[in-house]
N, C-alpha and C positions, 0 to 999 in steps of 0.2 A: 676185570674181564668176566663176562657172564659164563664163559666156558670153564673157568678155573674150578668151580665147585664140582661140576660133573666129572671133570677129568681127574680130580683128586679124591673122589668118593671111594670109600672101601667097598660099598655095595651099591649097585645101580642096576636099572633096567635099561635096555636099549631096544628101541622099536615100539611101535604103537600097540601091538597086542600085549606085550609084557608090561608096558607102562600102564595101560588101562586096567589090567588085572591088579597091579600093585596099588593103584589109586582106589579101586573098588574094595580091596582088602584093608585099606587104611595103612599101608606100609610105606607109601611115598611121603617124603618130607618136603620135597619141592619138585615140580614138574617143569621140564624144558620142552618148548614147542617151537619148531622152525617156522618162521614167517612165510617162507616160500613153499611150504608143504600144502598139499591139497586139503581144503577145509573139510571134506567128507572124511578124511583120515583123522584129523586132529580134533574136530569138534566134539566127538563123544568123550575124549580125554579131558578137554577143557571144561565141559559141562560137569563131568563127574568130579573133577578137582574143585570146581567152584562150590558144588553141593556139599563137599566135605571140608571146605575151608583150607585146602592145600594151596600154597602159593604157586603161581604160574609165572615162569619167565619166558618171554618170547625172544628168541634169538633170530638173527637175520637169515642164516643159511643152513640148509640141510647138510651140505657138504662139510661145513665147519663143525656142526654138531656131531656128525659121524666121526670126524677126526678127533674131536675132544673125547668121544666115548671109546676111542681106541680101535675103531673099525675103519676100513678103507672104502666103504660105500656110504651113500647118503643116509641120513637118519631123520625121520619126521619128528620123533619125540623120544624123550628119555626121562628118567626120574632118579633122584638120589634116594636110596633107602637108608643108608648109613654113611655119615660123614667120615 
């Protein structure tokens, strides 16, 4: 299950702003992006992750990604900082 890693991570970012900052700082180990999120929200994160060689996992649903992150709202992107 793609959500297992993010739900079990000791440190993670939740949301596009925090995820983009973590990617730019080189702190993210893997980035999760919801397929049903708006591309203008996720594209900067995907580009930054590709430039830095950070793996990207596309997950089907913002709702499920939010739930896996422990929040009760939708989440377009998240990142694992520490497993």
